C-alpha angles and dihedrals in degrees: 000000000000127000111198092187091068096078093039091052093048093051090050095048096049090056091061109088108232101157112157125221122224091194094060122089092197123108110256092026090223125030091216090074086073089062090072092039090058091049090052093048091052093047092049091052091049089054088058099257105151100187103064127137140164112200126212091268094058099256114142120212127184139164127214106197119237119259118256111290094020099076093112095051116109114271115248125208125215113197137187135164124240101203127090131214118291089216096075134035117271094188126097095015113179110196109216121201123213105193122203093005109218097208096255135102120317113222114202118212096235131061093359091272115173123194110203129194085222088068097032107041094184089071089072089071092052099069110138094018130108110257121203121206135157117258088258098261097090144015112280095220097222084141095102114342087081087064091046091052091047093053094045090051091049089052090052091050094050095044093052104038140055094242109145112245145150122244108298117213115199123205127180116183137193128221100027091135090062094046099257103096098112097036097099104028110137100221093187091053090045091055099192128136094200135027143191126197112217096213114112145141125222126030112283096005120143125190112212100179140051134214093226 
């Protein structure tokens, strides 16, 4: 099953500057993180999700109801963070598509940057796929707007299909890149017994432990 909106969403999200700031004591550390949060809230509502909320701190909560017959199954949370690293610019991102990747070097338009599979071994598994990079002038922001786009696309799939599923709890957080992402999560409001963070590295990898 293919979801064409996934790539479009991702390209939209990375162009919204959500860089967090470790020197700020505000929550979220930068108000611009709420720019993406508001976009996500609006999209969720347009998908027909009734239980959607962004709190004053920029955390987005939503509930996708269980399919018929699965109402008593434990609710599962899917989480991703909206902010990008404070170490590199998150403004003016130009997503650059490399269609039908041939397995060789990727040459970015700006600053003569070359991404080689010799340095990034995971690229070797991506031959034939579409690769998304920045143009080389900024961070792309795939960490973790790729996760945000994945979750939003999963919500769309569940809201507009008869796929069997338990209640899906959605959580988007600010300030993960500066170590504060989980500080103000309202677990009671979230209402999930289990959770998965959609924030990984190589294709097919799953983390099953946490440092905390």
